C-alpha positions, 0 to 999 in steps of 0.5 A: 538908400539912394536906390530906393529914394531915386525909384520912388521919385521917378514913379512920382515925378511919372504919376504927377504929370498925369494927374489931372484931377481939378474938383477939390473935395469939402475937406480941402478947405478945412485943413490947415496947411501950416501944420507940421504932421498932417493925417487923413483917414477915411474909407478906401475911395473917398478921395484921399489919394487924389487929395495928396496928389491935388497938394502936391500938384499946386504946392510951389515948390520944386519937383526935387523938394517934394515926394509921394510914397505907397507905404504898401509898396512891396520896395518899401517893406524893408526900408526904415520910414524914418531913415528914408525921411532923413534920406531926403532932408538930407538932399533938399526935400522938404515935403513928404507925402506917405499913402496907405500909412496904416500898411507900414508896421509901427508907423506911428514910432517912424511919424514921431521921430519924423516930427521931433527930429527933422525939418520936414511937412508930412502928410500922410493918409490911412485906414479909418480902421486904425486909432491915429487919434490914440495911438500908443506913441501919443501921435495925436499931440503931433498929427492934425488928423481930419476924417474924411467923409463920401461925397455929399449930394451937393459935392455930387450934384458940382461934380455932375453938373460941373456948377458950384453950389453952397453948404449949410450948417444945420442950424441954418438948415433947421431955422431958413430950410424953406428959404434955402430950398428955394434959392437952390431951385433956382439953379437945379432940381434937387430931385432929378439926380437924388436916386442916382445919388442913393444909388452909386454917389456917394464915392468919387470914383463913380464918375470914372466909369458908372457901368463898373462902379458896383464891381469897383465898390465890392472890390473895395469892400472886400479889400477891407475885409481881406487886408485892411481889417486883419492887419490892424486887428488880427483876425484870422484869415478863416474868420474873413468869409464869416464877416463877409456874411456879417455884412450880407445879413446885415444888409439885409435886415431892418436897422432895428430888427436884429437879432444878435443872438440868431445873427450869432449863430448864423455866422457861428460865431459867438456872441462876443465875437459877433460884438468884436466884427460889428465894432471891426466893420464899423471903423472900417467904415463899412457899417454904422452902429447907433447906440442908445447914450445911457447905454455907454461906449463899450463895444460890448453895448449892444447896439440899437440899430446897425446900418450900412455906412451909406445907401451904395452899399445898401444897393451893392449888397442887397437886392431890394433894399428897404426905403425907409433903411436908406432914407435914415442911412442917408441923414446919418452919412451926412450928419455924422461929418460935423455931429454926434448921432444917437438913438433917441428915446422918440423918433429915429436919430438924436443929433448933438443930444439936442434934436430929434429926427423922424424920417419918412415919406411924404404921408409922415406924420409927426405922432411919433415925435409929438411934444418932443422939444426941437423935433423935425420930420425929415421927408422924402420927395419933398421939394421945399418944406415949411415949419418943422417938415423938412426935404431929406434931400436938403441934407445932403448940403451939410458939407 
Protein backbone atom coordinates (compact mmCIF):
# COMPACT_ATOMS: atom_id res chain seq x y z
CA UNK A 1 0.00 0.00 0.00
CA UNK A 2 2.88 2.35 0.72
CA UNK A 3 4.16 2.24 -2.88
CA UNK A 4 0.79 3.00 -4.46
CA UNK A 5 0.20 5.76 -1.91
CA UNK A 6 3.56 7.36 -2.70
CA UNK A 7 2.75 7.25 -6.41
CA UNK A 8 -0.55 9.11 -5.96
CA UNK A 9 0.98 11.57 -3.52
CA UNK A 10 3.71 12.49 -6.00
CA UNK A 11 1.12 13.00 -8.74
CA UNK A 12 -1.05 15.10 -6.47
CA UNK A 13 1.78 17.39 -5.36
CA UNK A 14 2.80 17.95 -8.98
CA UNK A 15 -0.81 18.56 -10.08
CA UNK A 16 -1.60 21.01 -7.28
CA UNK A 17 1.62 22.97 -7.85
CA UNK A 18 0.58 23.63 -11.47
CA UNK A 19 -3.09 24.31 -10.73
CA UNK A 20 -4.02 28.00 -10.94
CA UNK A 21 -7.74 28.34 -11.77
CA UNK A 22 -9.17 30.98 -9.45
CA UNK A 23 -12.77 31.45 -10.72
CA UNK A 24 -15.25 29.61 -8.51
CA UNK A 25 -18.49 28.24 -9.94
CA UNK A 26 -21.81 29.05 -8.25
CA UNK A 27 -22.00 25.80 -6.28
CA UNK A 28 -18.81 26.50 -4.31
CA UNK A 29 -20.85 28.77 -2.01
CA UNK A 30 -23.64 26.21 -1.59
CA UNK A 31 -21.52 23.43 -0.12
CA UNK A 32 -21.38 22.85 3.62
CA UNK A 33 -17.77 21.80 4.13
CA UNK A 34 -18.46 20.72 7.72
CA UNK A 35 -19.93 17.45 6.45
CA UNK A 36 -17.69 14.41 6.68
CA UNK A 37 -18.72 12.92 3.32
CA UNK A 38 -19.47 15.24 0.39
CA UNK A 39 -20.43 14.17 -3.14
CA UNK A 40 -20.36 16.30 -6.29
CA UNK A 41 -22.25 14.87 -9.26
CA UNK A 42 -22.85 16.37 -12.67
CA UNK A 43 -22.14 16.10 -16.37
CA UNK A 44 -18.61 15.72 -17.63
CA UNK A 45 -16.95 19.05 -18.28
CA UNK A 46 -18.94 21.23 -15.86
CA UNK A 47 -16.02 21.77 -13.46
CA UNK A 48 -16.16 19.02 -10.82
CA UNK A 49 -12.43 18.27 -10.91
CA UNK A 50 -11.60 21.98 -10.91
CA UNK A 51 -13.72 22.44 -7.79
CA UNK A 52 -12.01 19.55 -5.99
CA UNK A 53 -8.56 20.97 -6.73
CA UNK A 54 -9.66 24.49 -5.72
CA UNK A 55 -10.82 23.10 -2.39
CA UNK A 56 -7.52 21.32 -1.83
CA UNK A 57 -5.48 24.35 -2.91
CA UNK A 58 -7.23 26.62 -0.43
CA UNK A 59 -7.49 24.15 2.44
CA UNK A 60 -5.02 25.18 5.14
CA UNK A 61 -3.83 21.65 5.94
CA UNK A 62 -0.22 20.71 5.13
CA UNK A 63 0.15 18.93 1.78
CA UNK A 64 0.94 15.65 3.57
CA UNK A 65 -2.48 15.57 5.24
CA UNK A 66 -4.58 15.94 2.08
CA UNK A 67 -4.66 13.88 -1.10
CA UNK A 68 -6.33 13.73 -4.51
CA UNK A 69 -6.81 10.46 -6.41
CA UNK A 70 -8.70 9.54 -9.56
CA UNK A 71 -10.61 6.28 -9.19
CA UNK A 72 -10.28 5.50 -12.90
CA UNK A 73 -6.48 5.28 -12.70
CA UNK A 74 -5.13 1.93 -13.90
CA UNK A 75 -2.90 1.69 -10.83
CA UNK A 76 -5.95 1.91 -8.58
CA UNK A 77 -7.96 -0.88 -10.22
CA UNK A 78 -6.70 -3.60 -7.84
CA UNK A 79 -6.52 -1.46 -4.72
CA UNK A 80 -9.12 -1.56 -1.94
CA UNK A 81 -10.46 1.98 -1.58
CA UNK A 82 -11.24 1.43 2.09
CA UNK A 83 -7.78 -0.02 2.83
CA UNK A 84 -6.17 2.86 0.95
CA UNK A 85 -8.12 5.39 3.00
CA UNK A 86 -7.28 3.46 6.17
CA UNK A 87 -3.57 3.62 5.37
CA UNK A 88 -3.86 7.35 4.60
CA UNK A 89 -5.47 7.92 7.99
CA UNK A 90 -2.81 5.87 9.77
CA UNK A 91 -0.03 8.19 8.55
CA UNK A 92 -1.90 11.33 9.58
CA UNK A 93 -4.12 11.97 6.54
CA UNK A 94 -7.22 14.08 7.15
CA UNK A 95 -8.80 14.96 3.77
CA UNK A 96 -9.16 12.50 0.88
CA UNK A 97 -10.57 13.65 -2.47
CA UNK A 98 -11.70 10.95 -4.93
CA UNK A 99 -12.46 11.92 -8.53
CA UNK A 100 -14.41 9.76 -11.03
CA UNK A 101 -15.64 7.52 -8.24
CA UNK A 102 -18.35 5.95 -10.41
CA UNK A 103 -15.55 4.05 -12.19
CA UNK A 104 -14.71 2.14 -9.01
CA UNK A 105 -16.57 -1.13 -8.43
CA UNK A 106 -18.76 -1.19 -5.28
CA UNK A 107 -17.72 2.34 -4.41
CA UNK A 108 -20.84 2.72 -2.24
CA UNK A 109 -19.72 -0.03 0.11
CA UNK A 110 -16.23 1.44 0.47
CA UNK A 111 -17.52 4.96 1.12
CA UNK A 112 -19.88 3.61 3.75
CA UNK A 113 -17.00 1.83 5.52
CA UNK A 114 -14.80 4.92 5.36
CA UNK A 115 -17.60 7.03 6.84
CA UNK A 116 -18.38 4.53 9.62
CA UNK A 117 -14.89 3.46 10.67
CA UNK A 118 -12.37 6.16 9.75
CA UNK A 119 -11.86 9.68 11.03
CA UNK A 120 -11.16 11.47 7.73
CA UNK A 121 -13.12 13.86 5.52
CA UNK A 122 -13.91 12.60 2.00
CA UNK A 123 -15.00 14.59 -1.03
CA UNK A 124 -15.87 12.62 -4.17
CA UNK A 125 -17.14 13.33 -7.65
CA UNK A 126 -18.99 11.18 -10.15
CA UNK A 127 -21.16 11.08 -13.20
CA UNK A 128 -24.81 12.05 -12.80
CA UNK A 129 -25.70 8.74 -14.42
CA UNK A 130 -25.12 7.02 -11.09
CA UNK A 131 -28.01 7.29 -8.65
CA UNK A 132 -25.88 8.03 -5.60
CA UNK A 133 -28.83 9.40 -3.69
CA UNK A 134 -30.60 6.04 -4.03
CA UNK A 135 -27.63 3.69 -3.69
CA UNK A 136 -28.17 0.20 -2.33
CA UNK A 137 -26.02 0.82 0.78
CA UNK A 138 -28.10 3.86 1.79
CA UNK A 139 -25.26 6.25 1.11
CA UNK A 140 -27.71 9.13 1.16
CA UNK A 141 -27.90 9.04 4.98
CA UNK A 142 -24.17 9.61 5.17
CA UNK A 143 -23.26 11.80 2.21
CA UNK A 144 -24.29 15.34 1.37
CA UNK A 145 -24.66 15.15 -2.41
CA UNK A 146 -24.72 18.19 -4.67
CA UNK A 147 -25.85 18.10 -8.32
CA UNK A 148 -23.86 20.55 -10.46
CA UNK A 149 -25.24 22.23 -13.57
CA UNK A 150 -23.34 23.80 -16.46
CA UNK A 151 -22.47 27.49 -16.54
CA UNK A 152 -25.25 30.02 -16.32
CA UNK A 153 -25.20 33.07 -18.57
CA UNK A 154 -24.21 35.12 -15.52
CA UNK A 155 -21.17 32.91 -14.86
CA UNK A 156 -20.20 32.99 -18.52
CA UNK A 157 -20.25 36.79 -18.48
CA UNK A 158 -18.21 36.91 -15.27
CA UNK A 159 -15.53 34.69 -16.77
CA UNK A 160 -15.48 36.39 -20.15
CA UNK A 161 -15.54 39.98 -18.91
CA UNK A 162 -13.74 39.58 -15.58
CA UNK A 163 -16.58 41.17 -13.61
CA UNK A 164 -18.85 40.19 -10.73
CA UNK A 165 -22.60 39.91 -11.26
CA UNK A 166 -25.43 39.13 -8.87
CA UNK A 167 -27.79 36.16 -9.23
CA UNK A 168 -31.53 36.34 -8.55
CA UNK A 169 -34.22 33.93 -7.43
CA UNK A 170 -37.08 33.09 -9.75
CA UNK A 171 -39.46 34.93 -7.43
CA UNK A 172 -37.31 38.06 -7.63
CA UNK A 173 -37.21 37.90 -11.41
CA UNK A 174 -40.95 37.35 -11.78
CA UNK A 175 -41.81 40.20 -9.43
CA UNK A 176 -39.07 42.72 -10.26
CA UNK A 177 -37.62 41.80 -13.67
CA UNK A 178 -37.89 45.32 -15.10
CA UNK A 179 -35.85 46.86 -12.26
CA UNK A 180 -33.36 43.96 -12.26
CA UNK A 181 -32.76 44.23 -16.00
CA UNK A 182 -32.31 47.99 -15.68
CA UNK A 183 -29.62 47.52 -13.00
CA UNK A 184 -27.78 44.91 -15.09
CA UNK A 185 -27.90 47.22 -18.12
CA UNK A 186 -25.85 49.73 -16.15
CA UNK A 187 -22.99 47.19 -16.11
CA UNK A 188 -23.23 45.22 -19.40
CA UNK A 189 -25.11 44.91 -22.66
CA UNK A 190 -26.88 41.59 -21.99
CA UNK A 191 -27.48 40.73 -25.65
CA UNK A 192 -23.91 41.44 -26.78
CA UNK A 193 -22.56 38.02 -25.81
CA UNK A 194 -25.89 36.16 -25.84
CA UNK A 195 -25.47 34.10 -29.03
CA UNK A 196 -21.91 33.16 -28.09
CA UNK A 197 -23.18 31.76 -24.80
CA UNK A 198 -26.00 29.79 -26.43
CA UNK A 199 -23.53 28.26 -28.86
CA UNK A 200 -20.47 27.67 -26.69
CA UNK A 201 -20.88 28.95 -23.14
CA UNK A 202 -22.34 26.10 -21.08
CA UNK A 203 -19.09 24.28 -20.26
CA UNK A 204 -16.18 26.15 -18.60
CA UNK A 205 -13.53 24.50 -20.79
CA UNK A 206 -14.68 26.79 -23.63
CA UNK A 207 -12.27 29.40 -22.33
CA UNK A 208 -9.30 27.03 -22.59
CA UNK A 209 -9.47 27.08 -26.41
CA UNK A 210 -12.64 28.35 -28.14
CA UNK A 211 -11.43 27.03 -31.51
CA UNK A 212 -11.55 23.36 -30.46
CA UNK A 213 -14.60 23.62 -28.20
CA UNK A 214 -16.97 21.48 -30.29
CA UNK A 215 -14.28 18.83 -30.83
CA UNK A 216 -13.81 18.51 -27.08
CA UNK A 217 -17.55 18.61 -26.44
CA UNK A 218 -18.18 15.76 -28.87
CA UNK A 219 -15.36 13.79 -27.27
CA UNK A 220 -16.97 14.26 -23.86
CA UNK A 221 -20.37 13.05 -25.09
CA UNK A 222 -18.71 10.04 -26.76
CA UNK A 223 -16.99 9.21 -23.48
CA UNK A 224 -20.33 9.34 -21.64
CA UNK A 225 -21.96 7.06 -24.22
CA UNK A 226 -19.03 4.68 -24.73
CA UNK A 227 -17.74 4.47 -21.15
CA UNK A 228 -19.94 5.96 -18.42
CA UNK A 229 -23.38 4.69 -19.44
CA UNK A 230 -22.27 1.12 -20.30
CA UNK A 231 -20.43 0.89 -16.99
CA UNK A 232 -23.52 1.91 -15.01
CA UNK A 233 -26.34 0.39 -17.07
CA UNK A 234 -24.60 -2.65 -18.64
CA UNK A 235 -25.29 -1.64 -22.24
CA UNK A 236 -23.89 -4.01 -24.87
CA UNK A 237 -21.04 -2.57 -26.92
CA UNK A 238 -22.81 -3.25 -30.23
CA UNK A 239 -25.68 -0.99 -29.14
CA UNK A 240 -23.57 2.08 -28.43
CA UNK A 241 -23.82 3.24 -32.06
CA UNK A 242 -27.60 3.18 -31.63
CA UNK A 243 -27.33 5.53 -28.65
CA UNK A 244 -25.27 7.95 -30.74
CA UNK A 245 -27.77 7.73 -33.58
CA UNK A 246 -30.60 8.36 -31.12
CA UNK A 247 -28.93 11.55 -29.87
CA UNK A 248 -28.54 12.82 -33.44
CA UNK A 249 -32.15 12.03 -34.39
CA UNK A 250 -33.55 13.73 -31.30
CA UNK A 251 -31.37 16.78 -31.91
CA UNK A 252 -32.68 17.33 -35.44
CA UNK A 253 -36.32 16.78 -34.42
CA UNK A 254 -38.69 19.31 -32.87
CA UNK A 255 -39.20 18.42 -29.16
CA UNK A 256 -42.97 18.10 -29.61
CA UNK A 257 -42.94 16.28 -32.97
CA UNK A 258 -41.12 13.12 -31.92
CA UNK A 259 -42.80 9.92 -33.06
CA UNK A 260 -41.29 7.32 -30.74
CA UNK A 261 -42.52 4.36 -32.79
CA UNK A 262 -40.77 5.68 -35.91
CA UNK A 263 -37.73 6.59 -33.83
CA UNK A 264 -37.48 3.01 -32.56
CA UNK A 265 -37.72 1.69 -36.13
CA UNK A 266 -34.99 4.03 -37.38
CA UNK A 267 -32.44 2.78 -34.87
CA UNK A 268 -33.75 -0.80 -35.00
CA UNK A 269 -34.77 -1.32 -31.39
CA UNK A 270 -38.10 -2.04 -29.72
CA UNK A 271 -40.14 0.61 -27.94
CA UNK A 272 -39.24 -0.61 -24.43
CA UNK A 273 -35.52 -0.43 -25.20
CA UNK A 274 -36.01 3.04 -26.69
CA UNK A 275 -37.57 4.28 -23.44
CA UNK A 276 -34.63 2.83 -21.51
CA UNK A 277 -32.08 4.49 -23.78
CA UNK A 278 -33.82 7.86 -23.54
CA UNK A 279 -33.78 7.56 -19.74
CA UNK A 280 -30.09 6.59 -19.72
CA UNK A 281 -29.20 9.59 -21.89
CA UNK A 282 -31.26 11.79 -19.59
CA UNK A 283 -29.36 10.54 -16.55
CA UNK A 284 -26.10 11.02 -18.41
CA UNK A 285 -26.97 14.72 -18.93
CA UNK A 286 -27.16 14.44 -22.71
CA UNK A 287 -30.95 14.68 -23.02
CA UNK A 288 -33.67 16.27 -20.90
CA UNK A 289 -37.11 14.66 -20.68
CA UNK A 290 -40.22 16.74 -20.13
CA UNK A 291 -43.20 14.75 -18.85
CA UNK A 292 -46.76 15.49 -17.85
CA UNK A 293 -47.34 15.08 -14.08
CA UNK A 294 -50.64 13.34 -14.81
CA UNK A 295 -48.85 10.43 -16.51
CA UNK A 296 -46.54 9.46 -13.65
CA UNK A 297 -42.75 9.17 -13.52
CA UNK A 298 -42.11 5.67 -14.88
CA UNK A 299 -39.32 5.43 -17.46
CA UNK A 300 -41.87 3.69 -19.69
CA UNK A 301 -44.17 6.72 -19.65
CA UNK A 302 -44.10 8.50 -23.00
CA UNK A 303 -42.33 11.87 -22.70
CA UNK A 304 -44.25 14.91 -23.90
CA UNK A 305 -41.04 16.54 -25.14
CA UNK A 306 -37.37 15.56 -25.35
CA UNK A 307 -34.67 18.21 -25.47
CA UNK A 308 -30.90 18.20 -25.65
CA UNK A 309 -29.46 18.86 -22.20
CA UNK A 310 -28.29 22.36 -23.15
CA UNK A 311 -28.13 24.63 -26.18
CA UNK A 312 -24.42 23.97 -26.82
CA UNK A 313 -25.29 20.37 -27.64
CA UNK A 314 -27.89 21.56 -30.15
CA UNK A 315 -25.28 23.59 -31.99
CA UNK A 316 -22.73 20.79 -31.75
CA UNK A 317 -25.00 18.03 -33.13
CA UNK A 318 -27.39 19.94 -35.41
CA UNK A 319 -26.36 21.87 -38.50
CA UNK A 320 -29.32 24.27 -38.31
CA UNK A 321 -30.94 24.13 -34.85
CA UNK A 322 -34.40 25.66 -34.64
CA UNK A 323 -34.46 28.92 -32.70
CA UNK A 324 -37.69 27.94 -30.91
CA UNK A 325 -36.04 24.77 -29.60
CA UNK A 326 -32.94 26.72 -28.54
CA UNK A 327 -35.03 29.16 -26.52
CA UNK A 328 -36.97 26.46 -24.66
CA UNK A 329 -33.83 24.41 -24.06
CA UNK A 330 -32.09 27.41 -22.50
CA UNK A 331 -34.96 28.19 -20.12
CA UNK A 332 -35.14 24.57 -18.99
CA UNK A 333 -31.35 24.31 -18.53
CA UNK A 334 -31.41 27.31 -16.19
CA UNK A 335 -34.59 26.48 -14.25
CA UNK A 336 -33.72 22.88 -13.47
CA UNK A 337 -30.97 23.93 -11.05
CA UNK A 338 -33.46 24.87 -8.32
CA UNK A 339 -36.92 24.08 -9.67
CA UNK A 340 -39.24 21.26 -10.74
CA UNK A 341 -40.13 21.40 -14.43
CA UNK A 342 -43.07 19.66 -16.10
CA UNK A 343 -45.18 19.75 -19.22
CA UNK A 344 -48.19 22.11 -18.86
CA UNK A 345 -51.75 21.93 -20.15
CA UNK A 346 -51.15 25.34 -21.73
CA UNK A 347 -47.89 27.06 -22.63
CA UNK A 348 -44.41 25.56 -23.01
CA UNK A 349 -43.19 24.93 -19.45
CA UNK A 350 -44.76 24.54 -16.00
CA UNK A 351 -42.51 25.29 -12.99
CA UNK A 352 -42.97 24.13 -9.39
CA UNK A 353 -46.60 23.30 -10.18
CA UNK A 354 -47.36 27.03 -10.08
CA UNK A 355 -45.87 29.11 -12.89
CA UNK A 356 -46.55 28.74 -16.62
CA UNK A 357 -44.13 30.05 -19.24
CA UNK A 358 -44.63 30.60 -22.95
CA UNK A 359 -41.29 31.07 -24.71
CA UNK A 360 -40.79 32.92 -27.99
CA UNK A 361 -39.54 35.90 -29.99
CA UNK A 362 -40.47 39.57 -29.82
CA UNK A 363 -43.78 39.06 -31.63
CA UNK A 364 -44.98 36.31 -29.28
CA UNK A 365 -48.50 36.96 -27.99
CA UNK A 366 -50.04 35.49 -24.89
CA UNK A 367 -52.89 33.81 -26.77
CA UNK A 368 -51.81 30.32 -25.67
CA UNK A 369 -51.66 31.25 -21.98
CA UNK A 370 -54.59 33.64 -21.90
CA UNK A 371 -56.59 33.34 -18.66
CA UNK A 372 -53.86 31.10 -17.15
CA UNK A 373 -52.97 32.11 -13.60
CA UNK A 374 -49.32 33.00 -12.89
CA UNK A 375 -48.41 32.89 -16.58
CA UNK A 376 -45.54 34.74 -18.24
CA UNK A 377 -44.10 35.35 -21.68
CA UNK A 378 -40.35 34.71 -21.88
CA UNK A 379 -39.14 36.78 -24.80
CA UNK A 380 -35.91 36.59 -26.82
CA UNK A 381 -34.10 39.65 -28.27
CA UNK A 382 -35.53 41.84 -25.53
CA UNK A 383 -33.32 43.85 -23.18
CA UNK A 384 -35.98 44.99 -20.71
CA UNK A 385 -39.48 43.62 -20.25
CA UNK A 386 -42.63 44.93 -18.62
CA UNK A 387 -45.52 43.31 -16.74
CA UNK A 388 -45.57 39.59 -17.64
CA UNK A 389 -43.11 39.92 -20.57
CA UNK A 390 -39.69 38.84 -19.25
CA UNK A 391 -36.42 38.91 -21.23
CA UNK A 392 -35.16 35.42 -22.04
CA UNK A 393 -31.55 36.24 -21.14
CA UNK A 394 -32.55 37.16 -17.58
CA UNK A 395 -33.18 33.48 -16.78
CA UNK A 396 -29.42 33.11 -17.13
CA UNK A 397 -29.06 34.98 -13.82
CA UNK A 398 -30.93 32.37 -11.75
CA UNK A 399 -27.66 30.98 -10.37
